[in-house]
N, C-alpha and C positions, 0 to 999 in steps of 0.2 A: 142897396149895399150898404154896409157899416161903415162909416169913416169918421175921420178926425181930422180938423182942419184949426190951427190955433186963430185966436181972435182976427177979426177981419175977412176980407175976401179971399175967398178959395180960388189958387191961380189958377188961370185958364189952361195951362199945359195938364194941371191934375182933374180939371173938370174934364178935359178931352180923354186922359188915362182910364176916367171914370167910366165914360161915353164906351170906350174900345172895351172895356172887361164886360160891361154889359152886353156888347154887340159880340161876344166870343162863344163861337157855336162848339160843343163838347158832346161827347159821345155820351148816349142817353143815358148809360150807365151812371155817368157822374152826376152826382146832385149836389149843388153848392147853398150855403145858407151865410146868411149874415151874422156877422159875432162883432164884437168892440175892438174898435182899432186902438194900437197902440197910442199913449197919447204923448209921451217924452221921449219919442226917440227921433221923430222928425215933425215939421211943421204941419206936416199932411200925411195922412196914412187911411187904407181901407186895407180891410180884413176878411177873408171868407175861410169857412172850412168847407170841405168836399168829403163825401163819401163815394165810392165805387159800390153800387149795388147790382148784383145780377142774382134774377131769381130769388130776391128777397133775404141774400145773404149779403153781410159787408165782408167785404175782400180786401177793401184799405181804405185808410181814411188820413185826412193832414190838414194843413192851414196854410193859406197863402197870404202874405202881407205885401202890398206895395207902399213903399215909402218914398216922400218926396220931400227934398229940401234944395231949394235954389241955391241955397250957399255952397251946394257941394262939397261936403264935408271929407277930408283928406283920405280918411280908410277907406270911402267909398269910392273914389276916383270919378265922380259926378253927382248929377243931381236926384239921380233914381235908385231905389235899393228893392231888391227883391229877397223876400226873408221866406222862408219854409220850412215845413214839415212834413214826413209822408212816413206811414206804419203800415205793416203787412204782417199777417201771421203766416209762417211758411214752413215748409214740410220739414221734419226733424233732420233729415239726413246732411241739410245744410250747415247744420252747427258748427261743425268740426272744419267745414273748409276753410283754409288757410285764406285763401283767395277772394272770397264773398266779398269782403270789405270794399275791394277794389272793384267787385261786378257791380256793386250797388251805386257806387259812384259814377261808373261807366254809363249806367241807365240814364242818370241825371243828365249828361253832357252829350248822351244820343238824343236824349228827348228836345234839349234846345239846340242842337246841331241840324237836327233831323228837319226843324222848320226855319232853318237858316238865320237863326238871331247870332245878333251880333252882342257879346256881354264881356265882362272880366270882373277880376278880383272875384272870381269865386273861389266859397272856403265853406269847410263842413264837415260833417262827421258822419260816419255808416258804423251804425249799434246791432249787434246781434244779441237778444236776452234770450235767453236757455231757460226755462222754467222746468223745475223736475219737483213731483210732489213726493212726500213722507209722511210715514204713521197712518190715520186715518185717511188720509186724500191719497194712499197707495195706488189706487186704482186709476187714478188719471195719468194719461199719456202725457210724454214731455213734450212740451210748447216752445216754438221758435217763434220771436218776433222781429222783423228787420226795421229799425228806423234811420231813416235819412234827413236829417236835418243840413241844410245847404242855404246860403245866400250868396246874391251874386249881382253885378251891377249891368243893369241894360244899357247898350248903346243905341238905341232906337228906339221910337215912340211905338212901339207896339205892346203894349200891355196886353192885350186880349192875346196876343201869340205868346207872351211868357207865361199866361195862366193856362190856354191849351197844352205847352210844352210840362207844366207842371201835372196839369190834369193827364197826359200820358206817361209819364212816371209813375202817377197812381194807379192807372189801369195796368202798366207793366209789375210793379210790385203785387199786385192785386190778381196777377197771373192771366189776364187777358190778352188775347192775341192782338197783334197790331192790328190795326183799322186804317188802310190808307184812304187819303183824303177821297170824297165825293162819294164812298160805300157807305151805304145803311146798313146796318149789322141787324140782323133776324132777330126778333125777339125771344128771350129765353122762356124754358117750358113754365107752364103755369101749375100752379099745386093746388 
């Protein structure tokens, strides 16, 4: 996993968090990739991108960043900060629903709460992007994308659980049904 640490030894707490991220069990549809971590926000950082792939179709994608600053920056309210991004294409019918932003945010809160995680200082945006084509592109259908940008301060040492909650959010916005703990999904159709 791609990490960033300021010069000197990596903190043992951050090393424990990285091990916890490595040990996180995600649904088989979620594929993680290492990416360069931000270098200016915190002394220690790790960054991952994730894609939800089902039957070779990308359903959702995003980015998960875990930041650690032992100095506990005041805006964070603690030494840890999770910064995420999630996006998926949706059905055009949701484009005009004025309640949809709140629904998107509740999916994030539900993902964290269902795992029993403690956190504070949650902040973010839910954006709908509606694309309509004109002229020579007239034959393309309208498309709608949902983007959830969120950050929160974890109050437990469960980095892997926070990664799992974010992966749950990706699966939700990608349209996969919830999967109870201990249940293994059947493989999708093969093409």
